[in-house]
C-alpha positions as CSV (number, residue, x, y, z in Angstrom):
1,M,-2.4,6.6,-27.7
2,T,-2.3,3.7,-30.1
3,R,0.8,1.7,-30.8
4,Q,1.0,3.3,-34.3
5,Q,1.1,6.7,-32.7
6,V,3.8,5.5,-30.3
7,I,5.9,4.5,-33.3
8,G,5.3,7.9,-34.8
9,L,6.4,9.5,-31.5
10,L,9.7,7.5,-31.7
11,D,10.3,8.8,-35.3
12,D,9.6,12.4,-34.2
13,Y,11.7,12.2,-31.1
14,E,14.6,11.0,-33.3
15,A,14.0,13.9,-35.7
16,Q,14.1,16.3,-32.8
17,H,17.1,14.6,-31.2
18,P,19.3,13.3,-34.1
19,G,21.1,10.1,-33.4
20,N,19.1,9.4,-30.3
21,R,16.2,7.1,-31.3
22,P,14.6,5.6,-28.2
23,D,14.2,1.9,-27.8
24,L,10.7,0.7,-27.3
25,V,9.9,-1.7,-24.5
26,E,6.3,-2.9,-24.4
27,T,4.6,-4.5,-21.4
28,H,1.0,-5.6,-21.0
29,I,0.0,-2.2,-19.6
30,S,2.6,0.3,-20.8
31,W,4.9,1.5,-23.6
32,V,8.3,2.5,-22.4
33,L,10.6,4.7,-24.5
34,L,14.3,4.4,-23.6
35,A,16.3,7.3,-24.9
36,R,20.0,7.9,-24.2
37,E,19.6,9.7,-20.9
38,E,15.8,9.8,-20.3
39,V,12.8,7.5,-20.2
40,F,9.2,8.1,-21.0
41,K,6.5,5.6,-19.8
42,I,3.1,5.8,-21.5
43,K,0.1,3.9,-20.1
44,K,-2.0,1.9,-22.5
45,P,-5.7,2.8,-22.7
46,L,-6.8,-0.4,-20.9
47,H,-9.4,-1.6,-18.4
48,F,-8.7,-4.8,-16.5
49,S,-10.2,-6.2,-13.3
50,F,-7.2,-4.7,-11.4
51,L,-6.6,-1.4,-13.2
52,D,-8.4,1.3,-15.2
53,F,-6.4,3.4,-17.7
54,S,-9.4,3.7,-20.0
55,T,-9.6,7.6,-20.1
56,L,-7.2,10.4,-20.7
57,E,-8.0,11.9,-17.2
58,K,-7.3,8.6,-15.5
59,R,-4.0,8.1,-17.3
60,R,-2.9,11.6,-16.2
61,Y,-3.9,10.9,-12.6
62,Y,-2.1,7.6,-12.5
63,C,1.0,9.2,-14.1
64,E,1.0,11.7,-11.3
65,Q,0.5,9.0,-8.7
66,E,3.4,7.0,-10.1
67,V,5.8,9.9,-9.8
68,E,4.6,10.8,-6.3
69,L,4.7,7.3,-4.9
70,N,8.0,6.2,-6.5
71,R,9.8,9.3,-5.2
72,R,9.6,7.6,-1.7
73,L,12.3,5.1,-2.8
74,A,13.7,6.5,-6.0
75,P,13.6,10.3,-5.6
76,A,16.4,11.0,-8.0
77,M,14.9,8.9,-10.8
78,Y,11.4,10.3,-11.3
79,R,11.4,13.8,-12.9
80,G,7.7,14.4,-13.4
81,V,4.8,14.1,-15.8
82,V,4.9,15.5,-19.4
83,D,2.2,16.1,-22.1
84,I,2.3,14.2,-25.4
85,R,0.9,16.6,-28.0
86,E,0.2,16.4,-31.7
87,H,0.9,19.5,-33.8
88,E,0.8,19.7,-37.6
89,G,1.0,15.9,-38.0
90,H,4.0,15.5,-35.6
91,Y,4.2,14.3,-32.0
92,H,6.0,16.2,-29.2
93,L,6.9,15.3,-25.6
94,N,6.6,18.2,-23.2
95,G,5.7,20.6,-26.1
96,S,3.6,23.7,-25.9
97,K,1.6,23.6,-29.2
98,G,-1.1,21.3,-30.4
99,S,-3.7,19.1,-28.7
100,I,-2.9,16.8,-25.8
101,L,-3.0,13.1,-26.9
102,D,-1.8,11.6,-23.7
103,Y,0.7,11.8,-20.8
104,A,4.0,10.1,-19.9
105,V,6.0,9.6,-16.7
106,W,9.4,11.3,-17.3
107,M,12.4,9.6,-15.7
108,Y,16.2,9.7,-15.8
109,R,17.6,6.7,-17.4
110,M,19.5,4.6,-14.9
111,D,22.2,1.9,-15.4
112,E,20.2,-1.2,-16.4
113,T,23.2,-3.4,-16.0
114,R,22.7,-3.0,-12.2
115,Q,19.2,-4.4,-12.3
116,L,19.0,-7.2,-9.7
117,D,17.6,-9.7,-12.1
118,R,20.5,-9.2,-14.6
119,L,23.0,-9.5,-11.8
120,L,21.4,-12.7,-10.7
121,E,21.6,-14.1,-14.2
122,R,25.3,-13.3,-14.2
123,G,25.8,-14.7,-10.7
124,E,27.0,-11.4,-9.4
125,V,24.9,-11.1,-6.2
126,S,26.2,-11.8,-2.7
127,P,24.2,-12.4,0.6
128,G,25.9,-9.3,2.1
129,E,24.4,-7.1,-0.6
130,M,20.9,-8.5,0.2
131,E,21.4,-7.6,3.8
132,E,21.9,-4.0,2.8
133,L,18.8,-4.1,0.7
134,A,16.9,-5.7,3.5
135,R,17.7,-2.8,5.8
136,L,16.6,-0.3,3.2
137,V,13.2,-2.1,2.8
138,A,12.8,-2.4,6.6
139,D,13.4,1.3,7.0
140,F,10.9,2.0,4.3
141,H,8.2,-0.1,6.0
142,R,8.9,1.5,9.4
143,S,8.1,4.9,7.9
144,A,5.3,3.8,5.6
145,P,1.7,4.6,6.8
146,V,0.0,1.9,8.9
147,V,-3.3,0.8,7.3
148,T,-5.8,-0.9,9.6
149,R,-8.8,-0.9,7.2
150,A,-7.4,-3.4,4.6
151,E,-8.3,-6.6,2.9
152,D,-9.6,-9.5,5.0
153,W,-9.0,-13.2,4.4
154,L,-11.8,-13.4,1.8
155,D,-10.4,-10.5,-0.2
156,L,-7.0,-12.2,-0.2
157,Y,-8.6,-15.4,-1.5
158,R,-10.5,-13.5,-4.2
159,E,-7.2,-12.0,-5.5
160,F,-5.6,-15.4,-5.3
161,E,-8.5,-16.9,-7.3
162,D,-8.3,-14.2,-10.0
163,L,-5.7,-16.5,-11.6
164,N,-8.8,-18.2,-13.1
165,S,-9.1,-15.2,-15.5
166,V,-6.1,-16.7,-17.4
167,L,-6.8,-20.4,-17.1
168,P,-7.2,-20.9,-20.9
169,V,-3.6,-19.6,-21.4
170,L,-2.4,-21.7,-18.5
171,A,-4.0,-24.8,-20.1
172,I,-2.1,-24.1,-23.4
173,C,1.2,-23.4,-21.7
174,L,1.2,-25.7,-18.7
175,G,-1.3,-28.5,-19.6
176,R,-4.6,-29.6,-18.3
177,E,-3.1,-31.5,-15.4
178,A,-1.5,-28.3,-14.1
179,V,-4.7,-26.4,-14.3
180,E,-6.5,-29.2,-12.4
181,R,-3.8,-29.0,-9.7
182,I,-4.2,-25.2,-9.5
183,T,-7.9,-25.6,-9.0
184,R,-7.2,-28.1,-6.1
185,I,-4.7,-25.7,-4.5
186,Q,-7.3,-22.9,-4.7
187,G,-9.7,-25.0,-2.7
188,L,-7.1,-25.8,0.0
189,T,-6.0,-22.1,0.1
190,R,-9.5,-20.9,0.8
191,V,-9.7,-23.3,3.8
192,F,-6.3,-22.2,5.0
193,L,-7.0,-18.5,4.8
194,E,-10.3,-18.9,6.6
195,S,-8.5,-20.8,9.4
196,Q,-6.0,-17.9,9.6
197,K,-8.6,-15.1,9.6
198,S,-8.1,-14.1,13.2
199,R,-4.3,-13.9,12.8
200,I,-4.7,-11.9,9.6
201,E,-6.9,-9.4,11.5
202,A,-4.5,-9.4,14.5
203,R,-1.6,-8.5,12.2
204,K,-3.5,-5.5,10.8
205,A,-4.2,-4.3,14.3
206,A,-0.5,-4.8,15.2
207,G,0.6,-2.5,12.4
208,F,2.0,-5.1,10.0
209,V,-0.1,-3.8,7.1
210,R,1.5,-0.8,5.4
211,D,1.2,1.4,2.3
212,G,4.1,-0.2,0.6
213,H,5.7,-0.8,-2.8
214,G,3.4,-3.6,-4.0
215,D,5.7,-4.9,-6.8
216,L,9.0,-5.7,-5.0
217,H,10.7,-8.1,-7.4
218,C,14.2,-8.3,-8.8
219,R,13.6,-6.4,-12.0
220,N,12.4,-3.4,-10.0
221,I,15.6,-3.0,-8.0
222,L,18.9,-1.4,-9.1
223,M,21.9,-2.5,-7.0
224,T,23.6,0.9,-6.9
225,R,25.0,2.5,-3.7
226,P,22.5,2.8,-2.1
227,P,20.1,0.5,-3.9
228,V,17.2,2.1,-5.8
229,I,13.7,0.5,-5.7
230,F,11.4,1.8,-8.5
231,D,8.2,1.1,-10.4
232,C,5.8,0.6,-7.4
233,I,2.1,-0.1,-7.9
234,E,0.3,3.2,-8.6
235,F,-2.9,2.0,-10.2
236,S,-4.4,0.3,-7.1
237,D,-4.3,1.4,-3.5
238,E,-5.5,-2.1,-2.5
239,L,-2.7,-4.0,-4.3
240,R,-0.1,-1.6,-2.8
241,T,-1.5,-1.8,0.7
242,L,-0.3,-5.1,2.1
243,D,1.1,-7.1,4.9
244,V,4.9,-6.6,5.0
245,L,5.2,-10.4,4.7
246,S,3.6,-10.2,1.3
247,E,6.0,-7.5,0.3
248,I,9.2,-9.3,1.3
249,G,7.7,-12.6,0.2
250,F,7.6,-11.4,-3.3
251,L,11.3,-10.7,-3.4
252,C,12.1,-14.0,-1.6
253,M,10.0,-15.9,-4.1
254,D,12.0,-14.3,-6.9
255,F,15.3,-15.3,-5.3
256,E,14.2,-18.8,-4.8
257,R,12.9,-19.0,-8.5
258,Y,16.5,-18.2,-9.5
259,G,17.7,-21.1,-7.2
260,R,19.2,-18.6,-4.7
261,D,17.7,-19.7,-1.4
262,D,20.9,-18.3,0.2
263,L,19.9,-14.8,-0.9
264,S,16.3,-15.3,0.2
265,G,17.5,-16.4,3.6
266,A,20.0,-13.5,4.0
267,F,17.4,-11.0,2.9
268,A,14.5,-12.3,5.1
269,G,16.8,-12.9,8.1
270,E,18.2,-9.3,8.1
271,Y,14.8,-7.8,7.4
272,L,13.3,-9.5,10.4
273,R,16.1,-8.4,12.6
274,H,15.2,-4.8,11.8
275,F,11.4,-5.1,11.4
276,R,9.9,-7.9,13.4
277,G,7.3,-9.2,11.0
278,V,7.1,-12.8,12.3
279,E,5.9,-13.5,15.8
280,N,4.7,-17.1,15.8
281,Q,4.1,-20.2,13.8
282,A,0.9,-18.8,12.2
283,D,3.1,-16.0,10.8
284,R,5.6,-18.5,9.4
285,L,2.7,-20.3,7.6
286,L,1.4,-17.0,6.2
287,F,4.8,-16.1,4.9
288,V,4.8,-19.4,2.8
289,F,1.3,-18.5,1.6
290,Y,2.4,-15.0,0.6
291,K,5.3,-16.5,-1.5
292,M,2.8,-18.8,-3.1
293,Y,0.4,-15.9,-3.8
294,R,3.3,-13.9,-5.4
295,A,4.1,-16.8,-7.7
296,N,0.4,-16.9,-8.5
297,V,0.5,-13.1,-9.4
298,R,3.5,-13.5,-11.6
299,M,1.9,-16.4,-13.4
300,K,-1.1,-14.2,-14.1
301,V,0.9,-11.2,-15.3
302,T,3.0,-13.5,-17.6
303,A,-0.1,-15.1,-18.9
304,L,-1.6,-11.8,-19.7
305,A,1.3,-11.0,-22.0
306,I,0.6,-14.2,-24.0
307,N,-2.0,-13.9,-26.8
308,P,-3.2,-17.4,-27.7
309,A,-4.9,-16.1,-30.8
310,A,-1.5,-15.0,-32.2
311,G,-0.3,-18.6,-32.8
312,Q,2.6,-20.3,-31.1
313,P,3.3,-18.6,-27.7
314,D,6.7,-16.9,-27.2
315,P,9.0,-19.6,-25.8
316,G,10.6,-17.2,-23.4
317,L,7.3,-16.2,-21.9
318,V,6.3,-19.9,-21.7
319,A,9.5,-20.7,-19.9
320,T,8.9,-17.9,-17.4
321,L,5.4,-19.0,-16.8
322,Q,6.6,-22.5,-16.2
323,S,9.2,-21.3,-13.7
324,Y,6.6,-19.4,-11.7
325,Y,4.3,-22.5,-11.7
326,R,7.1,-24.6,-10.3
327,Q,7.6,-22.1,-7.5
328,F,3.8,-22.0,-6.9
329,E,3.8,-25.8,-6.7
330,S,6.7,-26.0,-4.3
331,Y,5.0,-23.6,-1.8
332,A,1.7,-25.4,-2.1
333,A,3.6,-28.7,-1.2
334,N,5.1,-27.0,1.8
335,L,1.8,-25.5,2.9
336,F,-0.4,-28.5,2.2
337,P,2.0,-31.5,2.6
338,S,-0.9,-34.0,2.6
339,S,-2.4,-32.7,-0.6
340,G,-0.4,-34.9,-3.0
């Protein structure tokens, strides 16, 4: 679909459900329609280095994958996949007439006020709640399939270095000095990962690499009872298959970005009591790397949402980008203390 067709779909949904016009939330890869009690997520027809939604068949497949994979942690939220059809100039969700234009993931609408990022912004999160969340994630990892044929140190580095794809945006928003610093950190990271290659392989052999969630950050968690974790990565088996330290490092990085090291410590401590993911000093260093890598990923994702050709970048996106860069820098200083 095109954005113009999505707007038409909003109009037709409201006509079919008077008084219930969905809100439209747009990400760099999806359009999300938020109606009163239901949500429809439509994948944009895009092809990036890390995903391919370029054909109708691929978008249907990844919609089905999204439902199946997310039902592991959010079974009551994901309802299924529906057709989007055009009939006599109008658009219909889950209709029976007309030609299929696209597909959408169909979900129940949950209570967004319980999203963890919003609770953090209101200062309404306690370490005890994070311990409950940690036990849920540990249980999930224990039951998730072990994957032994996964990325090696060089694959990890190539993913880390993919930040170069958005360097022009980073230069505009962060400045040339920051870009030069990122380039120096990339060189140090390559040396670090190569020095840790035997431990990375040993962790795979020991069962620490699992088919996990892949995108475990605060916005994808609802602090209900019990907590609900949603919106896992469906478009890349490689990005979803990861060391458990990378998975929990993402969430800990997010807590620390909010200045809540107490929550990071409570979550990691309780998780490691239930799933022993750290066995030695090498693992502790890898945990710092994974937090730095996750700040790197969020910088890239945020930069992809900024269109430098559109004029002055959105101040909110720039502030978010800067906050991830500060986290990235802090982990680099911890991991490479002599780098300046």
